[in-house]
Kinemage of the C-alpha trace (Angstrom):
@kinemage 1
@onewidth
@group {chain A} dominant
@subgroup {mainchain}
@vectorlist {calphas} color= white
{ca met a 1} P -7.678 -184.747 53.766
{ca gly a 2} L -7.603 -188.226 52.239
{ca ser a 3} L -10.248 -189.673 49.980
{ca thr a 4} L -13.213 -191.566 51.388
{ca leu a 5} L -12.742 -195.315 51.410
{ca arg a 6} L -15.307 -197.188 49.339
{ca tyr a 7} L -15.987 -200.764 50.444
{ca leu a 8} L -17.753 -202.941 47.857
{ca his a 9} L -19.182 -206.060 49.457
{ca his a 10} L -22.169 -208.303 50.098
{ca pro a 11} L -23.208 -209.443 53.599
{ca ala a 12} L -23.701 -213.053 52.476
{ca ser a 13} L -19.955 -213.330 51.843
{ca gln a 14} L -17.808 -214.604 54.697
{ca pro a 15} L -14.618 -212.792 53.526
{ca cys a 16} L -16.604 -209.567 53.064
{ca arg a 17} L -17.856 -209.775 56.621
{ca ala a 18} L -14.391 -210.444 58.051
{ca ala a 19} L -12.811 -207.399 56.409
{ca met a 20} L -15.794 -205.242 57.358
{ca gln a 21} L -15.594 -206.375 60.974
{ca phe a 22} L -11.902 -205.460 60.964
{ca met a 23} L -12.760 -201.933 59.850
{ca leu a 24} L -15.472 -201.590 62.497
{ca glu a 25} L -13.253 -202.996 65.254
{ca asn a 26} L -10.609 -200.404 64.387
{ca asn a 27} L -12.949 -197.445 63.841
{ca ile a 28} L -11.835 -197.040 60.225
{ca pro a 29} L -14.223 -194.719 58.359
{ca phe a 30} L -15.615 -196.043 55.080
{ca glu a 31} L -18.620 -195.911 52.796
{ca glu a 32} L -20.151 -199.279 52.041
{ca glu a 33} L -21.538 -200.208 48.654
{ca val a 34} L -23.436 -203.476 48.475
{ca val a 35} L -22.774 -205.369 45.238
{ca asp a 36} L -25.832 -207.515 44.545
{ca ile a 37} L -24.171 -210.851 43.869
{ca thr a 38} L -27.555 -212.438 43.162
{ca thr a 39} L -27.413 -210.600 39.823
{ca asp a 40} L -24.779 -210.743 37.119
{ca ile a 41} L -23.430 -207.261 37.844
{ca asn a 42} L -20.025 -208.538 38.963
{ca glu a 43} L -19.784 -210.820 35.917
{ca lys a 44} L -19.951 -207.917 33.492
{ca pro a 45} L -16.670 -207.036 31.730
{ca glu a 46} L -16.873 -203.398 32.792
{ca phe a 47} L -17.084 -204.392 36.480
{ca arg a 48} L -14.136 -206.748 36.204
{ca glu a 49} L -12.052 -204.256 34.267
{ca lys a 50} L -12.750 -201.483 36.754
{ca tyr a 51} L -12.528 -203.370 40.045
{ca asn a 52} L -11.445 -207.009 40.050
{ca pro a 53} L -10.689 -209.355 37.127
{ca thr a 54} L -12.255 -212.251 39.050
{ca gly a 55} L -15.482 -210.343 39.690
{ca gln a 56} L -15.369 -211.276 43.373
{ca val a 57} L -16.010 -209.099 46.410
{ca pro a 58} L -14.849 -207.595 48.750
{ca ile a 59} L -13.132 -204.715 46.990
{ca leu a 60} L -11.668 -201.598 48.596
{ca val a 61} L -11.264 -198.400 46.602
{ca asp a 62} L -8.978 -195.775 48.148
{ca gly a 63} L -8.880 -192.863 45.719
{ca asp a 64} L -7.186 -194.164 42.585
{ca phe a 65} L -5.968 -197.322 44.362
{ca thr a 66} L -8.038 -200.510 44.304
{ca ile a 67} L -7.309 -203.672 46.273
{ca trp a 68} L -9.232 -206.943 46.526
{ca glu a 69} L -9.060 -210.153 48.599
{ca ser a 70} L -10.247 -209.716 52.178
{ca ala a 71} L -6.979 -210.408 54.009
{ca ala a 72} L -5.074 -208.095 51.671
{ca ile a 73} L -7.645 -205.371 52.319
{ca ala a 74} L -7.348 -205.759 56.086
{ca tyr a 75} L -3.552 -205.764 55.950
{ca tyr a 76} L -3.501 -202.661 53.756
{ca leu a 77} L -5.831 -200.814 56.120
{ca ser a 78} L -3.826 -201.922 59.136
{ca glu a 79} L -0.729 -200.365 57.604
{ca lys a 80} L -2.537 -197.241 56.419
{ca phe a 81} L -4.220 -196.508 59.742
{ca asn a 82} L -1.450 -197.844 62.003
{ca cys a 83} L -3.787 -200.312 63.698
{ca pro a 84} L -2.689 -202.144 66.864
{ca asp a 85} L -0.078 -204.761 66.026
{ca asn a 86} L -2.050 -207.637 67.530
{ca trp a 87} L -4.043 -207.852 64.281
{ca trp a 88} L -1.081 -208.923 62.134
{ca gly a 89} L 1.480 -209.927 64.761
{ca arg a 90} L 3.433 -208.249 67.546
{ca asp a 91} L 6.725 -209.896 66.651
{ca thr a 92} L 8.298 -212.002 63.923
{ca gln a 93} L 7.003 -215.298 65.270
{ca glu a 94} L 3.439 -214.063 65.649
{ca arg a 95} L 3.501 -212.577 62.153
{ca gly a 96} L 4.741 -215.897 60.804
{ca his a 97} L 2.054 -217.768 62.703
{ca ile a 98} L -0.650 -215.492 61.308
{ca gln a 99} L 0.575 -216.012 57.754
{ca gln a 100} L 0.690 -219.751 58.428
{ca phe a 101} L -2.933 -219.697 59.574
{ca met a 102} L -4.150 -217.653 56.610
{ca asn a 103} L -2.472 -220.019 54.153
{ca trp a 104} L -3.919 -223.040 55.953
{ca tyr a 105} L -7.357 -221.450 56.195
{ca ala a 106} L -7.605 -220.657 52.472
{ca tyr a 107} L -7.432 -224.334 51.496
{ca thr a 108} L -9.234 -225.939 54.438
{ca leu a 109} L -11.800 -224.105 56.562
{ca arg a 110} L -12.577 -221.625 53.774
{ca leu a 111} L -13.313 -224.400 51.285
{ca gly a 112} L -15.312 -226.174 53.977
{ca gly a 113} L -17.755 -223.326 53.388
{ca gly a 114} L -18.963 -225.454 50.507
{ca ala a 115} L -21.027 -227.413 53.029
{ca phe a 116} L -23.064 -224.243 53.585
{ca his a 117} L -23.072 -222.960 50.013
{ca trp a 118} L -24.156 -226.166 48.289
{ca thr a 119} L -26.825 -226.819 50.904
{ca ile a 120} L -28.375 -223.345 51.194
{ca phe a 121} L -27.702 -221.258 48.078
{ca ala a 122} L -26.775 -223.688 45.285
{ca pro a 123} L -30.322 -224.968 44.624
{ca met a 124} L -31.519 -221.393 44.106
{ca ile a 125} L -28.609 -220.654 41.758
{ca tyr a 126} L -28.400 -223.818 39.673
{ca gly a 127} L -31.830 -225.416 40.080
{ca tyr a 128} L -33.704 -227.513 42.636
{ca asp a 129} L -33.607 -230.496 40.321
{ca lys a 130} L -29.823 -230.779 40.665
{ca asp a 131} L -28.042 -233.172 43.000
{ca phe a 132} L -25.321 -231.445 45.029
{ca ser a 133} L -24.670 -234.321 47.408
{ca ala a 134} L -21.106 -234.812 46.149
{ca glu a 135} L -20.235 -231.147 46.670
{ca ile a 136} L -21.890 -231.129 50.088
{ca lys a 137} L -19.970 -234.243 51.091
{ca arg a 138} L -16.693 -232.666 50.009
{ca gly a 139} L -17.523 -229.460 51.884
{ca arg a 140} L -18.415 -231.336 55.052
{ca phe a 141} L -15.211 -233.357 54.882
{ca leu a 142} L -13.117 -230.184 54.662
{ca leu a 143} L -15.186 -228.503 57.385
{ca tyr a 144} L -14.934 -231.342 59.887
{ca glu a 145} L -11.244 -231.871 59.159
{ca ser a 146} L -10.708 -228.153 59.791
{ca leu a 147} L -12.598 -228.291 63.085
{ca asp a 148} L -10.328 -231.127 64.219
{ca ile a 149} L -7.225 -229.070 63.461
{ca met a 150} L -8.731 -225.976 65.086
{ca glu a 151} L -9.424 -228.015 68.221
{ca asn a 152} L -6.158 -229.907 68.428
{ca tyr a 153} L -3.684 -227.350 67.108
{ca trp a 154} L -4.813 -223.757 66.678
{ca leu a 155} L -6.834 -223.567 69.901
{ca lys a 156} L -5.104 -226.338 71.842
{ca asp a 157} L -3.247 -224.042 74.256
{ca arg a 158} L -4.477 -220.594 73.212
{ca glu a 159} L -7.506 -218.389 73.751
{ca phe a 160} L -7.322 -217.167 70.147
{ca val a 161} L -6.173 -219.016 67.033
{ca cys a 162} L -2.694 -217.505 66.711
{ca ser a 163} L -1.791 -216.118 70.137
{ca asp a 164} L -3.181 -214.927 73.455
{ca val a 165} L -4.825 -211.930 71.767
{ca ile a 166} L -7.229 -211.552 68.876
{ca ser a 167} L -5.814 -211.261 65.359
{ca tyr a 168} L -7.267 -211.050 61.879
{ca pro a 169} L -7.376 -214.859 61.465
{ca asp a 170} L -9.914 -214.993 64.301
{ca leu a 171} L -12.251 -212.760 62.305
{ca ala a 172} L -11.774 -214.764 59.119
{ca ala a 173} L -12.432 -218.111 60.787
{ca cys a 174} L -15.339 -216.806 62.854
{ca gln a 175} L -17.175 -215.441 59.827
{ca asp a 176} L -16.878 -218.780 58.041
{ca leu a 177} L -18.336 -220.601 61.021
{ca leu a 178} L -21.025 -217.926 61.364
{ca ser a 179} L -22.423 -219.009 57.997
{ca his a 180} L -22.495 -222.623 59.130
{ca asp a 181} L -24.204 -221.535 62.336
{ca ala a 182} L -26.831 -219.508 60.475
{ca gly a 183} L -27.385 -222.421 58.080
{ca arg a 184} L -27.520 -224.994 60.911
{ca ile a 185} L -24.895 -227.013 59.094
{ca ile a 186} L -22.850 -228.267 62.057
{ca pro a 187} L -24.766 -230.766 64.219
{ca glu a 188} L -24.534 -230.494 67.989
{ca ser a 189} L -22.823 -233.882 68.028
{ca val a 190} L -19.966 -232.403 65.975
{ca trp a 191} L -19.722 -229.275 68.125
{ca asp a 192} L -19.620 -231.521 71.195
{ca lys a 193} L -16.424 -233.096 69.862
{ca his a 194} L -14.819 -229.662 69.542
{ca pro a 195} L -15.540 -227.891 72.844
{ca lys a 196} L -12.585 -225.467 72.677
{ca thr a 197} L -13.493 -224.411 69.157
{ca his a 198} L -17.152 -224.045 70.072
{ca ala a 199} L -16.311 -221.932 73.142
{ca trp a 200} L -13.962 -219.736 71.067
{ca phe a 201} L -16.655 -219.285 68.408
{ca arg a 202} L -19.239 -218.228 70.978
{ca arg a 203} L -16.767 -215.734 72.478
{ca met a 204} L -16.150 -214.331 69.015
{ca leu a 205} L -19.903 -213.962 68.409
{ca asp a 206} L -20.150 -211.945 71.620
{ca arg a 207} L -18.069 -209.195 70.038
{ca pro a 208} L -20.639 -206.502 69.098
{ca his a 209} L -19.389 -206.051 65.561
{ca ala a 210} L -19.713 -209.782 64.876
{ca lys a 211} L -23.452 -209.354 65.360
{ca thr a 212} L -23.462 -206.214 63.208
{ca val a 213} L -21.902 -207.842 60.176
{ca gly a 214} L -23.627 -211.195 60.688
{ca ala a 215} L -27.196 -209.945 61.101
{ca trp a 216} L -28.073 -210.222 57.396
{ca gln a 217} L -26.885 -213.819 57.232
{ca tyr a 218} L -28.865 -215.001 60.255
{ca glu a 219} L -32.004 -213.151 59.198
{ca asn a 220} L -32.085 -214.193 55.556
{ca val a 221} L -30.837 -217.758 55.927
{ca gly a 222} L -33.416 -218.099 58.695
{ca lys a 223} L -36.098 -217.056 56.208
{ca ile a 224} L -34.875 -219.707 53.778
{ca leu a 225} L -34.854 -222.478 56.380
{ca asp a 226} L -37.957 -221.550 58.373
{ca asp a 227} L -40.229 -219.858 55.854
{ca gly a 228} L -39.148 -221.418 52.560
{ca val a 229} L -38.161 -218.039 51.108
{ca lys a 230} L -36.321 -218.322 47.783
{ca phe a 231} L -33.941 -215.734 46.378
{ca glu a 232} L -33.670 -215.307 42.628
{ca phe a 233} L -30.109 -215.671 41.366
{ca lys a 234} L -29.156 -214.574 37.873
{ca arg a 235} L -25.418 -215.064 38.106
{ca lys a 236} L -23.627 -218.058 36.617
{ca thr a 237} L -20.324 -218.168 38.477
{ca ala a 238} L -20.053 -219.968 41.769
{ca val a 239} L -20.648 -217.822 44.833
{ca leu a 240} L -18.099 -219.891 46.750
{ca lys a 241} L -15.046 -220.749 44.682
{ca gly a 242} L -13.088 -223.944 44.818
{ca thr a 243} L -15.549 -226.559 46.014
{ca glu a 244} L -17.202 -227.289 42.683
{ca leu a 245} L -16.222 -230.658 41.253
{ca asn a 246} L -15.651 -229.267 37.783
{ca ser a 247} L -14.536 -225.976 36.204
{ca gly a 248} L -12.360 -223.137 37.355
{ca his a 249} L -12.758 -220.479 39.994
{ca asn a 250} L -14.428 -217.808 37.898
{ca his a 251} L -16.161 -219.526 35.015
{ca gly a 252} L -19.042 -221.135 36.879
{ca ile a 253} L -20.583 -224.576 36.835
{ca ser a 254} L -23.728 -225.858 35.192
{ca tyr a 255} L -26.808 -224.035 36.402
{ca ala a 256} L -30.554 -224.234 35.839
{ca gly a 257} L -31.297 -224.839 32.175
{ca gln a 258} L -27.793 -225.956 31.203
{ca lys a 259} L -26.340 -229.411 30.761
{ca asp a 260} L -25.422 -231.087 34.025
{ca asp a 261} L -22.654 -233.347 32.736
{ca tyr a 262} L -20.496 -232.407 35.712
{ca ile a 263} L -22.939 -234.202 38.046
{ca gln a 264} L -22.944 -237.345 35.922
{ca asp a 265} L -19.151 -237.249 35.714
{ca ser a 266} L -18.854 -236.985 39.473
{ca glu a 267} L -21.157 -239.949 39.984
{ca ala a 268} L -19.459 -242.147 37.400
């Protein structure tokens, strides 16, 4: 009998939710371990040496084998458990289309998540006295540009983003938009301009496991927006990589109590 799969994740993370939904949709047994990314646990050298040199989640541990990055995790599990081929393509063209989407997504819709991150979580991480308007503007630009391409290309003539059946890219994209939905980032006027994308998103939310993995996000972001609840963050590295105006993916930006030269530089 094989070893029990350990899934290290946090429900605030869009990629974590996508890979987890894939496991639930395919009845893959696993034990979940929540990594509290509000602390500095995943910044510690021992965590990075043991699991992931970037310190990011999700991480899958299968016996003595460890793999990170959400799409890589889902692909590995699909191969290991012989999941239905719709998830990663039923033929060469579909497989190519799925890889095309995942490459596009990583540098567009995924980075558009900055609109959510810098609006909702960044003040609690780096300080309420900081101005994140430049990062928010960049995130919104990427988000709205991505919605245009979703509407006019990926969902133009299809029910799902890569074919007539669901595939892993649908989960990835849905979980990004779920954060925006929970954070009330996308105005109705913008959704109205993207009716096919909005209809697809609502269909994706109707899948029972979408609600399972998204419950934490809706509940806790709702507390932030409606009740003024504040979470204490001790970590220094950016929760969402790639949308900060300065610094690299894993070294963090200025946070509460540190110099904020990066803001002044961006405004200059």
